[in-house]
Structures are given as structure tokens and as C-alpha cells.
C-alpha positions as CSV (number, residue, x, y, z in Angstrom):
1,M,96.6,105.7,54.0
2,K,94.5,102.5,53.9
3,E,90.9,103.2,53.4
4,T,87.9,101.1,54.2
5,F,84.2,101.3,53.2
6,L,81.4,99.7,54.9
7,I,77.4,99.6,54.0
8,K,75.9,98.3,57.2
9,H,72.1,98.0,58.8
10,A,71.7,100.3,60.8
11,V,69.4,98.3,63.9
12,G,71.1,94.9,63.5
13,G,74.3,95.9,62.8
14,R,74.9,93.5,60.1
15,T,77.3,94.2,57.6
16,F,76.7,94.1,53.6
17,V,79.6,95.8,52.2
18,D,83.4,95.5,53.4
19,T,86.3,96.3,51.7
20,A,88.2,95.6,54.1
21,K,87.1,91.8,53.5
22,Q,86.2,91.8,50.1
23,S,87.5,93.9,47.2
24,V,84.1,95.8,45.9
25,P,84.4,99.4,43.9
26,Y,83.3,102.3,45.0
27,Q,82.7,106.1,44.3
28,I,82.0,109.0,46.4
29,H,81.9,112.6,45.4
30,Q,80.2,115.5,47.1
31,D,77.7,117.9,45.2
32,G,77.3,120.9,46.7
33,E,75.5,119.1,50.1
34,E,75.7,116.2,49.5
35,W,77.8,112.9,48.8
36,L,76.9,110.6,46.2
37,F,77.8,106.8,46.4
38,E,78.3,104.1,43.9
39,V,79.0,101.0,44.2
40,Q,79.6,98.2,41.9
41,A,78.1,94.7,42.8
42,P,76.1,92.2,41.3
43,L,72.6,91.5,42.3
44,D,73.2,88.5,44.0
45,E,71.7,87.2,47.3
46,A,73.8,89.6,49.8
47,M,73.0,92.6,47.6
48,Q,69.4,91.8,47.5
49,E,69.3,91.2,51.4
50,L,70.7,94.6,51.2
51,L,67.9,96.5,49.1
52,A,65.4,94.6,51.5
53,W,67.0,96.9,53.8
54,K,67.8,99.8,52.3
55,D,65.7,102.3,54.2
56,E,67.6,101.9,57.2
57,L,71.3,101.5,56.6
58,N,74.7,103.3,57.9
59,V,77.8,104.0,55.4
60,F,81.2,104.3,57.1
61,V,84.6,105.2,55.8
62,F,87.9,104.4,58.1
63,R,90.6,106.5,56.8
64,E,93.8,104.3,58.6
65,F,97.3,106.7,58.2
66,E,100.7,105.7,58.8
67,N,101.5,108.3,61.8
68,E,98.1,109.5,62.4
69,P,95.2,107.8,64.4
70,T,92.2,106.4,62.3
71,L,90.0,108.9,60.8
72,K,86.4,107.2,60.8
73,I,83.4,109.2,59.1
74,W,79.5,107.9,59.1
75,Y,77.5,109.4,56.4
76,Y,73.7,109.7,57.1
77,V,71.9,107.8,54.0
78,K,69.3,110.1,52.3
79,Q,65.9,108.4,53.2
80,G,64.5,107.5,49.9
81,S,68.0,107.7,48.1
82,V,69.1,104.0,47.8
83,Q,68.5,102.5,43.8
84,Y,70.0,99.9,42.4
85,N,70.8,99.8,38.5
86,E,70.9,95.8,37.1
87,Q,72.4,97.4,33.8
88,K,75.1,98.9,35.0
89,A,75.2,96.2,38.5
90,A,75.3,99.4,41.0
91,L,73.9,100.7,44.1
92,T,73.8,104.2,44.0
93,F,72.7,106.3,47.1
94,A,72.7,109.8,48.3
95,A,73.8,111.3,52.1
96,S,72.8,114.7,53.3
97,S,75.4,114.9,56.0
98,K,78.2,113.0,57.9
99,L,80.1,112.8,61.2
100,E,83.8,112.3,61.4
101,Y,85.8,111.4,64.3
102,V,88.7,110.0,65.6
103,P,88.0,107.6,68.3
104,D,91.4,107.9,70.1
105,K,90.3,111.2,71.3
106,F,87.0,109.8,73.0
107,S,87.2,108.2,76.5
108,G,84.6,106.7,79.2
109,N,86.0,109.5,81.8
110,Y,83.3,112.5,81.5
């Protein structure tokens, strides 16, 4: 399985993190009814731009399988949870809900 992790601006669609294009270590784990994220990244210009839009972020995980359609997971970032720790060079945030879907199962015919 191949996994891609994305952090995007919810309004403009700008991509801040895309592990398909850059190696960015990240972790996701569930804690009760929340998912906690930690992304290792320096506090560079791109991270500062992400932090400027921290209340308007979407997070996606795409899981590509060899013999199955791609599973997309859309996490809803919890308001006020985005933090950056300069000592650890780590972005952390939480999601309180998620939506899993397989794009191949959707069609324009209703």
C-alpha cells in the first residue's frame, strides 16, 4: 500500500504539505474520538504560511492499493488545535471527525 498525506488550505485549495512530492515524516493516531497528528517540518516560509491559515486547513490521506480502488480519508481539523513547537520542529493538531470514501464508487448519474 502507498499512502499520501496532504495538508491543504480549505478555501483556496493551496497545498502546504504533500508527501507524494516531498518527504515529510508524520504520524496519526487515534485517541478516543479524536485523531492526533504530528508533522516533522522546519519553521520555514512554507510552514509560516501554513500557520497563517491554521484555522482553514483540510487534511487528507490517500491510500493506494494494488488490487483495490484508492481510499481517501478527509479529516476535519479541530478549531484551535493547530500548534507549532519550534524546539521539536513539529506541527501538531487534532481532528474530531473524518470522512472515508472511495472516489471510484461515486458517479455523476443520480
